[in-house]
N, C-alpha and C positions, 0 to 999 in steps of 0.2 A: 738523502732525499732532497731534490731541488725544490726551492720555493719559487714564488713568482719573480724574485730577483734574478733567477736564472734565465728568464725570458730575455734573450740577448738583445741589448740595445746597440745595434750596429752603427748607427749614425746619430749620435746624440744631438746634433745641431740641425737636423732636418726641420725645415719649416713645414707647417701643416698646410699643404696645398690642396689641390683638388682631390688628392688621394685620401684626404681626411674626411671626406663626405661619403657616407654609406651610399653606394650606388646600386639600385635595382637593375636587373639585367635588361637586355633589349626587349622591347615590346611595350605596348600600352597597357593601361590598367585592365582593360578588358581581356588581355591575354593571360592574366595571372590566375593561377590555380589557388584554391582556398588553403588556409593554414591548417596544420595538424592540430588536433585536440589532445593535449597531454593530461594524464591523470596526475594527482599530487605526487610530488617527489618523495622518494624513500631513501634513507641512508643505508649503506651497506657496511658491515663490519662493526667492530667494537670501538666505541667513541674514544676510549682511553688508549687505544693502540695506534692512533693516527693512521687510519687506512689511506691508501694512496694507489695510484696507477692501475685502474681497473682495465680489464679486457673482457669482452662479452662474446659468447658464441652459443647458438642453438645446437643441441646435440641431436643425434639420430633418434633418440627417444622423444623428441619434441620439447624437452625441457630447456629452459634458459639457464645457461651456466655463466658464472662470473668468477674471475680470478683476480686477485689484487694482492698488495703487500701490506703487512702490518708490522709494528715494532716488535722486536724479539727481546723478551726479558732475560733470556739466557746470557751468561757471561760471554763476551766476544773472545775469539781465539787470540792468544797472546801475539801471534805473528802479525795480525792485522792492526794491533795497537802500537807496534814498535816503530812503524815507518810513517813519516810525514814528509811530503815533498811540496815545497811552496810554489812550484811553477804553476802557470795558469791552467795547463792541461793535466798536470799530475797532482791532483788534489788528495787530501787525506781520505781514507776510506769512508764510504757511506755508513750511516748508522746500521746496525745489524737489523735485518728484516726477515720475515718469513713470508712465504707465498701461501695463500689460502684459497680453497675452491669451494663454491657452494652452488646450489641449483634451485630453480623455482619451477613449479608446474602450474602456477596461476598468474603468469604474466608479470612476475616480480613483486607480487603482494606479500608473499611469504617465502621463506628460504630454508633450505635444509641446514643441519648443523655443519659448521665449517670443518673442512678437511685440510690439515696442514700438509703441504706438498714436500717441503724440504726438511729433512731430519737434522742436517748439519747446521751449526750456527755460521751464517755467512751474510755478507753485505749485498743482498739482492738489489740490483740497480733498478731505477725507475724511469719515469718519463717515457720516451720512445723505446727505451731499452728494457722495459718491464717484462714480467712473465706473460707467456701466451700459451693457450691450450688448444688442442684439437682432439678429435675422437675417431676411433675405428668404427666400422659398421656395427659392431656389437656393443658400442657405447663405452669402450675403454678410453680413459683419458690419458693423453700424453702432454707433458709440459716441458717447456724450455725457458731458461732465464739466463742472465749474465751476472757474473760477480767480478769484482776487481782482481787483478793479478796478485801474485804472492806478496809483492811489496806494497800493495794497496793502490797501484796505478790503475785508474779506471780506463785508461786507453790501452792497457795491456791486460785484457780481461780474458775470461774463459766462459764457454757455453756449457751450462749444466742441463741435465735431462733426466726426467723421472717418469715412471709409468704407474698407473693405478694397479694395485697388486691383487685386486679381487677380494681382499679381506677388510675393506674399509679404509685403507690407507694407500701409501705409495711406496714403491721400491726405493732403496737408497739411491740418491742422485749420483750420476757419473758425468765426467767431463767428455764432451764430444770432440773438441779440437785436439788432434794428436800432438801438435806442437804447443806447449804450454804458453799462456799469457799472450795470445795472438788474436782472439776472436771476441766479437761483441755484436749487438743488435740482431739477435736471432729472430727468425720467424719460422713457424711450423704449420704445415698443412697436411691433411690426409688426401692422398691421391685417389682418383676414381677406382684404381685397382686395389685399394685398401692397404697400401703401404704408407709410410710417413716420410715426408720430405722436409728436411731442415735446411735452411739457408742462413748465412750470416756474412758479416763484413769482416774480412781477415787482413791482418798486417804482418804475416810471417815474413814477407818480403816488402821492405819499405822503399827501397831504391832499386831501379830507377822509376818505378810507377807508383801512383797512389794506391789506395786500398784495393783489395781484390774481393770478388764474390765467390764464395765456396758453398758447395752443396754436400749433403749426406743423405742417404736413403736408409731407413730403418724399418724392420718388419714389425708387425703388431705384437710380436713376442719380445721385442726389444733387441733382436739380433741386428747388428750392423750389416746391411746388405752391400754397402760400399764403404770404403774409406772416404774421408772428405776429399773433394776434388775441386779444382779451380775451373770456373766457367766464364769469368769476366774480370776486368780490371778497370782502374780509373775511378773507383767509387769515392764519393764524399765520405768523410770520416764518421759522421754520427747521424745519419738519416735512415729511418727504418725502410725496409723493403716491402714489396707487395707481390703476391703470387696469385695466379689464376690458371685454370686448366680447361682444355677442350679435347674433343676426340677421344673421350674415355681415358684421358691422362696421357695420351701419346703426345699431345701438344702442351707445352708448359710456357706460360708467360711470366716474366719477372720484370718489375719496374724498380728503378733506383735513381738516385741523384748522382750525376757525374761531376767531376771537377777536372778542368783541363789545365794546361801549363800557364794560362793567363788567369787562372782562378775564377773562371766563369763556370757557374753551377746550374746546368740544365738537367732535365730528367730524360731518361731513355727507357725504351722497352726492349727486352731481350726475349727471343723466341726460340724454343726447342721443338723439333718435330720427332724426336726419338726418346721421348719420356724424360728429358732433362739430362741426357748423357752429354750432348753437345748443344751449343747455341750459335745461332747466326749472329753477324755483327749487329750491335745495338742500333735501334732506330730512334732518332731524337723526337720526343713528343712535342716540344715547342722550343723555339729559340727565344728565351727570355732575356739573355744577355746579362744576367745578374752576376756581377763581378764582386766577390767578397773574399777576404783572406781567411776566414774561419768558417767552420761548418755550422749551418743554421739549426741543426737538430729538428728538422721538419721534413719528413719524408713523404713520398707520394702514396696514393691509394689507387687500387685497380679493381674493377669488377667486370663480369661478363654476363650478358643476358641470353635468352633463348634464341635470339636472332643471330648470335655469334658476333655481336658488337662488343668492342672493348672500350670501357669507360675509364677515364683517369681524372684525378683531381690533385692539385698541388698548391704550394705557396711559393711566391717569389716577390722580391723587392724590385725586380725588373731593372731597366736601365735608368729610370728616373722615378721620383716619388709618385708621379701621376700613373705609373704602371704597376705600383705595388698592390698586391692583393692575392686573393685565392682564385684559381682558375680551373676550368673543366674543358675537356675535349673528348672526342669519341673517334674510334677507328671502325669503319664499316667494311674493311677488307682484310681482317685477321691480322692487324698490326703492321701492314706494309706502309700505310700512311695514316695521318691524323688530320681531322678537320680543324678549322680555325678555332682558337681557344675562345671560351666565353667566360666572362667575369662572374664569379659566384658572389663575392663581396670584396669591396675595396678596403685597403688598410686604413686605419684611422690614426696611426702614429707609426714611428719607425720601430715597430715591435715585430717579433717573429710570431706568426700565427700557425695554428695546427689544424689541418682539415682531415676529415675522414669521410668515407662514402660507402653506401650500401646500394646494390643494384637488384631490382626485382626482375623476375624472368621476363616480364612484358616490356622491360626497358625503362621503367620509371626509376629515377635516381634520387636517393636521399642523401643530403649532405649535413654534416655537423662540424662546427669549428669554434675556436675561441677568438674573440676580438674585444676591443674596448667599448664599453657603453658610454652614455653621455656624461657619466661621472668619472670616467677614466679608470673604471674597474674592469678587469677581464671577466667576461661572461660567455656563456655558450649560446650559440645561435644555430638555427636549422633552416633548411630550405629544400624544396623539391623541384625536380625537372620532370615534366611529363614525358611519356615514351615518344612523343613526336619530336623531342629534342629542341622545342621552341618555347613551350609554355612553362614559365617559372612561377612558383609561389613567391609571395613577398618574403623578405628576410624576417625571421621570427625569433625573438629572444625566449629561451626556455629556462635559463638559470637566473637567479637573483641573489647571488652570493653576497654575504656581508663584506667579504674582502675580495677574493679573486677565484674564478673558476677557469680551469684550463684542461687541455688535451682530452677532448671527448672521444668516445668509442661508440660504435653502433653495432646492433644485431638486428637482422630483419627476418621475419617469418611471413607466412601468407597473411596473417591477421594482425601482427603487431610490429611496431618499430620501437626498439629499446635504445636509449642513449644514456651513457654513464660518463662521469667526469670526476676530477679531483678538485676540491675546494681547499684553499690554503688561507690561513689567517695567522700571521706570525709563525710560531713554531708548531701550530696545530694544523691538522689536515683531516679531511673526511672524504668519503666516496659517496656520490649521489647518483641515483637512478631515476629516470622518468620514462614512462611508457605511453605510447599513443596507439589506440585501436584504429586499424586501417579499414577502409571501405565504408566509413560512416559519413 
């Protein structure tokens, strides 16, 4: 499980320039929307199990669901203890972790008993590579996660998949990637036609192109409707993906971070008009010009509103310190072009930031991210953009962690915005949830 030290310091000698000043977006004070009012924070999981890496989603039954990882007390498999590789990208296996799922019917005030998802002892990965859940229309849960490869190599990983079994637990997990030790950073979504789409970053072919984008479609009974198949290439090694649907699932949008031969890492949108079978050439979302030799572990976020606008948010260090920060843009023509990017928040140091986004049907956008506060601790901040695309709320701090808070996730319903994150203090971690009632 990565601690705050894993927040990659790409340029340790950068001077704190204008980028170090938190910048509100364009517009005078009179243009600002009001802050959200959050209820007191609530911890999730067992304190002595070091909860980490939450993911939130509202289910078809209206309940809020959270999945996260906790320490696994069971003995680790001998195969995972036997191998240790000292290279920077091939580290020793993560501590053994379990994935647990819980739900709340009262906005996060109380939670159901935890359900353990994985029955096998394994090193479930965290950060942007943590477990994710989606639901069929009848509220059955489907979960994906990533584990290191057979020799403990986290870059040679495998995608694991389990389904709620209707008996209070989950089916035994199975590996989705047919070629072993090639897949990581999975994302899972239920399509409008009630099948399950899984996407991941694949490295079954390393040369001559960087990582590839693979998809697989699964039925709600767990049957593989397709084998995994390639729909794109040139992906950055370790940045999460984002998926959105339109036209009843006929149109599929996927966002990812690309890397070219010059090690410039911009984000692109991929569009399919045949339900994900094929995709048109990727459209660049913004030309940030960020040239960096290693993957930043900070992927894009995408959302669609009832007007058929596509909203995206991402992090970049740009071409210079003055450009470093979190950005947002929107496409109003179904992904053919994107508007000028707008600054969500400026970087306050040469740190990697992580942003997520939730989009309401009316086009209002909610953002959450981590950044350094005035005492150089990583904390969680939120901000909203009105449906007019112009009116921003002020930047609002919502975490006050003793040490560091990072990698927030959001879930949005008609009445509530939920934000959760991981706090780390030395070897200890915990998951924290905050809830804001909307429309007040």
